[in-house]
TITOR-674872 format. One line per 4 residues: their letters; for each residue x, z, y of N, C-alpha, C. Coordinates in nm, 3 decimals, padded with zeros to 5 digits, m for minus. Atoms other than C-alpha are relative to their C-alpha. Layout:
N
a = X/Z/Y/X/Z/Y/X/Z/Y; ...
This chain:
109
mnnk = m00.010/00.140/00.037/07.071/05.290/06.622/00.060/m00.076/00.119; m00.063/00.073/m00.110/07.301/05.068/06.825/m00.078/m00.127/00.033; 00.074/00.118/m00.048/07.190/04.761/07.016/00.003/m00.116/m00.099; m00.009/00.110/00.096/07.314/04.516/06.752/m00.097/00.020/m00.116
lkki = 00.094/m00.029/00.109/07.114/04.686/06.476/m00.144/m00.012/00.046; 00.136/00.013/m00.055/06.806/04.704/06.699/m00.040/m00.147/00.010; 00.026/00.143/m00.015/06.836/04.331/06.766/m00.027/m00.065/m00.137; 00.020/00.053/00.135/06.870/04.249/06.394/m00.135/00.044/m00.055
reql = 00.130/m00.055/00.045/06.571/04.474/06.314/m00.114/m00.077/00.063; 00.104/00.072/m00.073/06.361/04.305/06.581/m00.013/m00.144/m00.051; 00.001/00.138/00.050/06.459/03.958/06.454/m00.065/m00.007/m00.139; 00.059/m00.001/00.134/06.367/04.050/06.096/m00.152/00.019/00.007
ilkh = 00.144/m00.024/m00.015/06.029/04.182/06.206/m00.069/m00.127/00.050; 00.061/00.122/m00.054/05.953/03.872/06.411/00.003/m00.115/m00.101; m00.013/00.107/00.101/06.077/03.640/06.135/m00.105/00.013/m00.109; 00.092/m00.024/00.112/05.844/03.799/05.879/m00.143/00.033/00.046
lyiv = 00.132/m00.033/m00.051/05.542/03.856/06.103/m00.108/m00.093/m00.054; 00.098/00.095/00.056/05.373/03.546/05.958/m00.062/00.055/m00.129; 00.051/m00.058/00.125/05.336/03.740/05.631/m00.120/00.088/00.029; 00.113/m00.087/m00.038/05.109/03.990/05.806/m00.125/m00.083/00.021
htiv = 00.116/00.085/m00.029/04.880/03.715/05.931/m00.055/m00.064/m00.128; 00.042/00.060/00.127/04.871/03.549/05.588/m00.078/00.101/m00.084; 00.065/m00.103/00.082/04.780/03.873/05.412/m00.133/00.041/00.061; 00.127/m00.036/m00.066/04.515/03.967/05.670/m00.105/m00.108/m00.026
fkiq = 00.093/00.109/00.026/04.354/03.624/05.629/m00.052/00.006/m00.144; 00.041/m00.006/00.141/04.351/03.657/05.248/m00.091/00.119/m00.027; 00.082/m00.120/00.021/04.210/04.010/05.258/m00.137/m00.019/00.063; 00.128/00.026/m00.066/03.940/03.910/05.507/m00.086/m00.091/m00.088
kkfn = 00.073/00.096/00.082/03.842/03.621/05.281/m00.043/00.061/m00.133; 00.026/m00.055/00.132/03.864/03.809/04.951/m00.105/00.111/00.002; 00.088/m00.117/m00.002/03.682/04.125/05.052/m00.113/m00.011/00.101; 00.100/00.016/m00.106/03.455/03.982/05.322/00.010/00.117/00.098
aisd = m00.026/m00.116/m00.084/03.613/04.248/05.539/m00.060/m00.021/00.139; 00.061/00.008/m00.131/03.428/04.323/05.858/00.086/00.066/00.107; m00.090/m00.060/m00.097/03.720/04.498/06.022/00.053/m00.106/00.095; m00.054/00.088/m00.101/03.861/04.349/06.337/00.138/m00.050/m00.043
nedl = m00.130/00.057/00.037/04.152/04.112/06.270/00.115/00.069/00.073; m00.106/m00.064/m00.077/04.353/04.277/06.546/00.038/00.135/m00.058; m00.029/m00.128/00.063/04.322/04.616/06.378/00.080/m00.019/m00.127; m00.070/00.026/00.125/04.431/04.476/06.043/00.140/m00.054/00.024
isig = m00.133/00.051/m00.034/04.720/04.289/06.203/00.089/00.114/00.047; m00.078/m00.117/m00.046/04.833/04.611/06.373/00.044/00.085/m00.119; m00.031/m00.082/00.118/04.816/04.803/06.046/00.102/m00.073/m00.088; m00.095/00.079/00.078/04.994/04.522/05.861/00.137/m00.005/00.064
tigl = m00.128/00.001/m00.071/05.263/04.510/06.128/00.074/00.132/m00.019; m00.063/m00.130/00.028/05.326/04.881/06.079/00.058/m00.001/m00.142; m00.051/00.014/00.135/05.362/04.808/05.707/00.128/m00.083/m00.004; m00.118/00.086/m00.008/05.610/04.531/05.790/00.119/00.077/00.058
inav = m00.107/m00.079/m00.063/05.812/04.761/06.017/00.055/00.101/m00.099; m00.046/m00.095/00.102/05.825/05.023/05.742/00.082/m00.071/m00.108; m00.074/00.077/00.101/05.939/04.755/05.496/00.140/m00.034/00.051; m00.131/00.035/m00.058/06.219/04.640/05.729/00.088/00.125/00.009
dnyk = m00.077/m00.122/m00.017/06.327/04.999/05.797/00.046/00.059/m00.134; m00.031/m00.063/00.128/06.326/05.102/05.429/00.063/m00.093/m00.102; m00.055/00.097/00.093/06.456/04.783/05.267/00.149/00.025/m00.019; m00.141/m00.015/00.033/06.787/04.811/05.091/00.045/m00.127/m00.071
ttfe = m00.050/00.123/00.060/07.000/04.516/04.993/00.026/00.017/m00.149; m00.018/m00.022/00.144/07.042/04.678/04.652/m00.128/m00.026/m00.078; 00.125/00.033/00.068/06.677/04.604/04.575/00.018/m00.137/m00.067; m00.013/00.128/00.070/06.646/04.323/04.324/m00.111/m00.097/00.041
tkls = 00.105/00.087/m00.052/06.394/04.143/04.542/00.034/m00.036/00.144; m00.022/00.041/m00.139/06.390/03.957/04.872/m00.080/00.090/00.093; 00.071/m00.080/m00.100/06.281/04.131/05.190/m00.145/m00.046/00.012; 00.136/00.051/m00.016/05.977/03.903/05.214/m00.092/00.049/m00.113
tyar = 00.079/m00.049/00.113/05.858/04.007/04.867/m00.030/00.148/00.016; 00.016/m00.144/m00.024/05.914/04.374/04.943/m00.100/00.024/00.113; 00.088/m00.016/m00.116/05.738/04.336/05.278/m00.146/m00.029/m00.036; 00.138/00.033/00.040/05.431/04.173/05.120/m00.069/00.121/m00.065
skiy = 00.062/m00.115/00.068/05.372/04.474/04.897/m00.025/00.114/00.097; 00.017/m00.108/m00.099/05.420/04.718/05.187/m00.114/m00.031/00.097; 00.106/00.041/m00.093/05.189/04.522/05.419/m00.136/00.012/m00.068; 00.126/m00.004/00.076/04.918/04.480/05.156/m00.040/00.145/m00.026
gail = 00.027/m00.141/00.026/04.947/04.848/05.065/m00.048/00.074/00.123; 00.041/m00.066/m00.124/04.918/04.961/05.427/m00.145/m00.035/00.035; 00.137/00.042/m00.032/04.600/04.757/05.477/m00.099/00.060/m00.099; 00.089/m00.061/00.099/04.444/04.877/05.151/m00.016/00.150/00.023
dyfr = 00.009/m00.143/m00.032/04.528/05.237/05.242/m00.095/00.023/00.117; 00.091/m00.011/m00.113/04.346/05.182/05.570/m00.145/m00.013/m00.045; 00.136/00.018/00.050/04.037/05.050/05.391/m00.046/00.122/m00.080; 00.036/m00.118/00.079/04.043/05.343/05.150/m00.030/00.119/00.089
sedh = 00.023/m00.114/m00.090/04.067/05.592/05.436/m00.131/m00.014/00.076; 00.125/00.024/m00.073/03.767/05.430/05.605/m00.123/00.003/m00.091; 00.110/00.004/00.096/03.555/05.421/05.288/m00.045/00.143/m00.032; 00.052/m00.135/00.024/03.331/05.724/05.247/m00.038/00.023/m00.145
lsrs = 00.031/m00.014/00.142/03.265/05.657/04.880/00.128/00.009/m00.082; m00.114/m00.005/00.092/03.498/05.740/04.594/00.012/m00.135/m00.070; m00.018/00.126/00.072/03.638/05.458/04.383/m00.106/m00.019/m00.107; 00.101/00.013/00.106/03.400/05.533/04.096/m00.137/m00.030/00.059
srtk = 00.128/00.029/m00.066/03.103/05.536/04.333/m00.004/m00.143/00.050; m00.008/00.138/m00.050/03.219/05.209/04.488/m00.018/m00.098/m00.117; 00.015/00.085/00.118/03.242/05.056/04.136/m00.145/m00.005/m00.044; 00.141/m00.004/00.039/02.889/05.170/04.054/m00.086/m00.081/00.097
vkki = 00.075/00.077/m00.100/02.755/05.024/04.379/00.020/m00.150/m00.024; m00.029/00.141/00.025/02.928/04.694/04.300/m00.076/m00.051/m00.122; 00.073/00.040/00.120/02.774/04.683/03.951/m00.150/m00.013/00.027; 00.142/00.006/m00.035/02.428/04.754/04.091/m00.028/m00.126/00.082
eqmi = 00.018/00.121/m00.081/02.469/04.477/04.350/00.006/m00.126/m00.086; m00.011/00.115/00.089/02.577/04.234/04.078/m00.126/m00.015/m00.085; 00.122/00.004/00.082/02.275/04.326/03.863/m00.119/m00.048/00.083; 00.109/00.044/m00.089/02.038/04.281/04.158/00.010/m00.151/00.022
syle = m00.021/00.142/m00.022/02.189/03.940/04.228/m00.038/m00.080/m00.125; 00.031/00.067/00.126/02.161/03.841/03.861/m00.151/m00.006/m00.021; 00.145/m00.005/00.022/01.797/03.952/03.838/m00.074/m00.088/00.100; 00.063/00.087/m00.098/01.705/03.776/04.161/00.012/m00.146/m00.042
helg = m00.021/00.137/00.045/01.853/03.457/04.023/m00.085/m00.032/m00.123; 00.074/00.023/00.124/01.692/03.492/03.679/m00.151/m00.001/00.022; 00.144/m00.014/m00.020/01.349/03.593/03.807/m00.051/m00.089/00.115; 00.041/00.089/m00.108/01.350/03.357/04.105/m00.067/00.072/00.115
r = 00.058/m00.076/m00.113/01.259/03.627/04.354/00.106/00.046/00.094
């Protein structure tokens, strides 16, 4: 990769870095994630770099849209790799927690 392409790549990454921070904030809020923001930002940045490196102008979408999906996917993949339960087990746990919350509210205990 020549210097001009490296410079353009770096500019694209820096220009779209705000997307990583936005997605990390939304994921932290949505999932009450306890992971360190710095870790999630690092993982999201890797997703952004992959998006910039793999983006083709023939895609029928903007780079920012493509990058969002890659960043979000990278962070979710990280959470999945850290989760020791399967998806079906995680769903069952969530249903049990919801039922406990409902019963506590209904029974006042």
